[in-house]
N, C-alpha and C positions, 0 to 999 in steps of 0.2 A: 684454739685450733691457729697456727698463722696462716698467714696467706700464703699460697706459693704460686707466681704466676710458671715456674718451670725455666724459663726463660735463660736466667743464669744457667742453668745446666746444661743449656746449650752449646754455649762456650765450654764449662766445664767438661764436660766431655767430649768433647771434639778435640781438646789438647791433652787431656788425656789419652787416650786412644790413640793418637799421634805420637805420644812420648812412650806407652808404655809396648807401641809396636812398632817403635824402630826408627819410626818417622823422623824423628828430633833425636841426636845426642847428647850426652853429659858434655855439658858446654855450650851448646847452640841456643841461640838467645831467641826469645819469642818476638812476632811483632809488639811494636809500641802498643799504649791504649789507644789511641786516636786511631791507630789504626785497624785492631783489633775492632773499635767501636763503627769505623767505617765499612767492616767487611760482615761482619753480622746484623746492623743497622741496627743497635743497640747503643742506649745512652751508655756513657763512662763506667759511671756507678755500679753497674748492670757487668760491667767487663771487670771493675774489682773485686765484686763478690764473687765472681768465680775464677780470678788469680787468686784470692786469700783461699780456693777449697784446696787448688791446687798446691798450693804452698804447706796446707796442713797436712796435706798427705807427701809432704816430702818429695811432691815429682819438680817444684820450681823455687827458686829464689825469687822473690819480688825487693825491690830499690825502688824508689819514690823517684829517683830522680833518673834513672834507666831503663830500659826495658827485662824483663823478667830470663832469668837464666834457668836453664835447665840442668835440674842436680842429678837428676835420676839416672845412676850406673848399668846401661841395660847390655847385658851380656847379649852372643845369639843364645844360647839354649834358654835363659828366660825369657828372651821374644815371645821364641813357639810356647811357652808353657804360659806365657800372658796371655798370648793367641789362644791357643788350646780351653782356657779355661774362661775366656770369656765365651768362645762361639759354641762350645762342643753342650753348654746344657742350653742353648737357644737354637739348636738343630733345629727339632720340628719347627718351631716359632720361624724361625727364615726360611722354613721349606712354605709354610705359610702364608706369610708376605710375597715371596711370588708366585705363589700358584692362584693369589686375591689380588694382583695389580690389573688385571684386565677389567676387573669387577669393580673395584672400589676408588683405582687413582685415575686410568686412563680416563673416566668419563669426565673427569675433574678439571684435570689440565684439556684438554681437547674442548671443553667449554670456553675455560680461562681464554684461550688461544685466538678464540673466537672475539675475544673483547680488546685483544691488544690492541696498543694505539704507539704513537710513533714512540714516545719515551720508553714505554718498552721494549720495543726494537733497538734502541740507544744503547739500555743497560745492557743488552744480551749483547750487543757491539763491541763495550768498554768491557766484559769479560771474558771475548773472546780475544781482543789482545792484549789485554793484560789479566793472566790468568792468577797472579797474586792476590786478584780483588776478590777473589773466589775461595770457599772454602772448601766445597764440595768440587767433581768434575763439572765440566763445562756442562755435557747433557743435562746430570743431575739440575747445576743452576738454572737452564732450559727448563723445564720443570717446577721449580720452585717457583720464576718468573712468571710460567703461566698460570698454574694454579692460585697467585700472588695476585691476578686480573681479575680474581672473582669478588675481590675484595670479602670475603669471607674470612675471617681468622678460625673457623672450625677447621676448615679448610686445608689451612694452613698447619695450623699445630697438628693435624694427622699426619701429613704428608712430611713434616719434623720428626715427627715421633718412630714413623717407618727407616725415615734413615738415620737417627739416634741410635737402635735395634738394631739394623743392619749392623753399623757402623764401618762395612769395606768402604760407602763411598766418603769415607774422613780421609782415606788412607790414599789417595791419588789428585793429582792436580788436574789429570784426565783428559789429556788432548793426544794419547798414546796412537791412535790408527788417524785421528784424521790426517787430511792428507795437508794440512799447515792453517796455521793460524789467519794468514797474510789471505792465503788461496778462500779460505771460509766466508773470511770478513769482505768479500766481495760480491758471496752469490747472491743471487735474489730470497727475497723472503721464503719464496719456496723451498728452493734449495737448501735453505741454512735449515728448517722446517726438518725435510727428508734427512739433510747429510747428519743433523742430532738427535733424530729418531733410532738410524741406523746405530751412528755410535753408541747408544746407549744402550740396543738392545743387544750388540754386541758388546761391549765393557761390560756389562751387566750378567751376560751370558756366561762369559769368560771368568770372571770374579768367582761366580756363585761353583762351577766346576771348579777350580781350584781349592775354591773356600771350602768343598764337599771331598775332595780328595783329601787336603791336610785334616779335615777332621777325621775322614776312617782311620788314616795314619797313627794321628795319635790316638785314636780312642784304642787302641792297643792299649796303653798306659794303665794298670788297672785301677790306676788313682784318679783317671779320669774317666772311663767309662762308665763307672754308674754316679755321673754325676747328676744331681735331682735335676731334672728339665725345669727353665726357664720361661713360661711361653710369654707371647708377646702382651702387652697391656697398655692401651690409649691410654694415656694421661692427660688428662684436660685440662690448658691450662687456667687460671681461675684469678681474677685483683677480691675475689672475695672468699672467706673460707669452704672448702667442700662440705666438711656432715652436714652444716645445716640444711644447705641446698640437695643434698642426697636425701636425708630425713625429711625434707618437704616434697621432696616428688613422692617418697614412699607412701605419707599419708596420704597425700592428692590419689596417688592410685586405690590405697584403701579405702575413701571416702567413695571412688567414684565403682568401686567393685562391690560396695556396699558390707564391706565390715565395718564399716561405723554409718550407720544410714545418714540423708539427711534427716537433719528434726532429733539425731541424740546428740547425746554429749559423749564427747572422748574420753577417754580415760583420764584419770587423774595424771598431773605431774609425775608425783613419784611412780604411779603405774606405768609409764611413758617410758619412765628410765630402765625400771626395772623389766620389761617387757621388751625392750629394743636397744639396751645396752649404750645409752647415749648419755652424757654431762647433763646434770640440769640445768644450768647456763644454755646450751645448745635446744636444746628441749624448750627454754621462754621463747628464744631470738625465736625460734621455727614457728612456733605459736603466734608469735609477733607477725610474721611474714601473711601466714597464711590467709591472718587476719587482715591484712592491709589486699591480699588478693580477693577476699570476697570471700573465702572457702570456708573462714570459722568467724564465728564472734563470741567472744567472753565476755564472761557475768561474776564479776566478784561476790562469791561464798559460792556460787554454783559450778561453776566450768566451763568449757566450752564448747559451745554447740554447733554443728556441722549444721550448714545453712545453706550454701552456695548459689550467693546472692550476687547479680552483676554488681563490681566495685569501680568505681570512679580510682582507678589504677594508678597513683602518682609516679608519672615515668621520668622526674627527675631525681627519684631516689636510685643511688647505684645499683642496690643491692637487685630493686626490678631490673633494670634497665641489662642488668649482666642475665639474668634469665630469660626476659622477653630476647636479648642478643643471640644467645643460644640455642633457643627455639626456633625462632626465622631461620638461621645459619644451617640447622638441623633441618629444618624441611628443605632449602638448596639443595642440602646432600642427598637427602632421598628422593626427589623427582631425578636428579642426576643418574643415580645408582641403582633404585632399585627393581627398572624391567628385568633386566638380566640377572640381576641377584633373588631375585623372587623366582625366575623361571627354570635357575637353577636348583634352587632350594627345592621349589616343586619336583623338579622333573627327578632328585634323588631320594626324598622323600619316600614311604612303600605306601599302598592303598590305605592303610587302617589309619596313618598319620593324616592323609588329603581328608577321608573321610572325617575325621576329628574337627579340620577345620571350619568345614563346610555344617558340620552339628552345631560348631557354636558359634558361625555367624547367625545361623537361623535362632541359634537359644537366645541369644544379643539383642535380636530384632525384634521376639515373643517379647521379654522384659523390656522393650521400649529402650533400650539402652544402643541403640547403632552406632553411637560415636565413638564406643569401645574397642570397636570391627577394625580400627587401624592398628590399635595399639596390640591386636591381635595377630595383627601381620608381619609386624617384630617380632612379636614372642615367637611366632611361627618359626620365621627365617634365624632368629636366634637359639633357636633349640635343634631347628634341621639342617640347618644350611652346613653343607659337605666342608664346608672353606671359614678354617679356626680364625685368621682373623677377620672375616666379617661378623662371624656370631660375635667376635670381643666388640667389633664398636657398632652394630646393628643396637645391642644391648645397651651399651654406653647411651645412643642417641634416644632409645627408648624412654630412658631415666630426663634426658633433654627434654624430651617431649611432651613429658604434661602441663608442661607451662601452658598449653595453648588451652585449656580449659575456663583457667579464669580469662586469658584474653577473650575467649569466646564467648564467656557469657556477658563480659563486660560490654562486646559489640552486639550481642543477640539482645541485648537489656530483658524483654521478660517472656521473648521468644523458649519454645524449650533444644536441649540439644537434640534429642530424639528426631525431633522433625526436621531439623537442617540437615541432618546428613540420613532420615529414613530412605527417601529414596534410589540416592548414589550407594547406600549398602544394598540396597536390595537390589542393583544391576550387578554390583560386586559378587553378590552368592550365586545369583544367575549363572555370569562365567564360568565359576566353580564347579555347579549343580552338571554345567552341559560338557565340563571338558576343555574351557577355552581358557586354557591358562595365560594366553598370549593375550589376549581382550584385559583380561583381569590385570595384568603386570600394565598394560600399557592406558587402561586405567586408572590405574593407584597411582601411576607417576601423573597422570593429568592432573587428578585432583591434587596430591599435594604441590604440584608447582601452583594449581588455581589458589590455594591457603597462603604459599608465600604471596601470593601477587594481593590477596585480599587482609592479610596482616599488614604488609608494608602498609597498603593506604589507607589502614583505618588509623597508626603508628603513626602518619604524614600530617 
């Protein structure tokens, strides 16, 4: 499986959207490769890959010595058809992102804003004075800069994926309702934040209203109204192949749940291939990764033993570093967003679902597996949150979070996982039994924030 960090697709889809939806016309020139590289903060080789894809789609013509030229000849009728074919299948996904924004994205940019320094403000000032430096509107650029201050690639990944899916932020240079660039550049920081927040809310609401009116009109076309829905999917950018890490996460979770108990052997290689539909080479590499993490030990002629022992994890290996990075960044996303998301989920869940979560917490404690209660929280949100985008994102984070177990085993040495989490999980259970979800969500936020700090200290 090829690695795909997804970055070239940001460039490809940006220009694809602007060409297919009429921002560029046939004969227009794209910016030069160095200019595009500056705009996206990506290497020229990444830009060339994106332009090559556009050329393969017969949207542009690339000349090594000149700027690429748009070759796609777009009629007004075709532009409407292109827009309808893209947006109508994504109608529910766009609505889901809109409903989830205050829960998922707002806490990230607010926290990032608290970390801004003079360099961040200077970047924003340059964008205000020269909108050509920005591939999206100034207010959206403001949010990108704010989230970027978290130094959390997973958070930036999430923000970019929502922009990619929505597409309409690509279709404006975005100073339509602001009083003017020069006036805005003279504002204080507080005035700038307020102006950009107001503009973002106004322009997003206006764009969304116009988009849904357009979709209502175009849905009358029999060929479009029955289009299969395309939900939002969070594509996590990786430097390494996705499948091995997803399979490793799955096996670790199966080990922890007791499907493959400690002291037993995993199924044979052919059995794993058949059971999970994973290529043999990927299975071999996954088992090698699990052994490096101390979760298993292989014996020639016997198989792979589940051991869950503290391991001296080699942090110099890129495969290990990336998994740990995504885990630590997931912790930050969780403690910044979980409080209101859990409350939203709890309030919308019926009494039977709430009672089932409490019973599951009590069962895990009785089985001395209190450490699994945190995954139970993520599963509860993934299954029952009324916000589709939250369900998608928390499901993805749950997969990334399994890296906590080998790291915690390494940090605790010979102390037991259950003992480490017994007291805090007992408190969490009491809050649920006493119908105090606000205390539960606050404690959960605190625990994940504390865990992030502990892991960063352990790794430093």
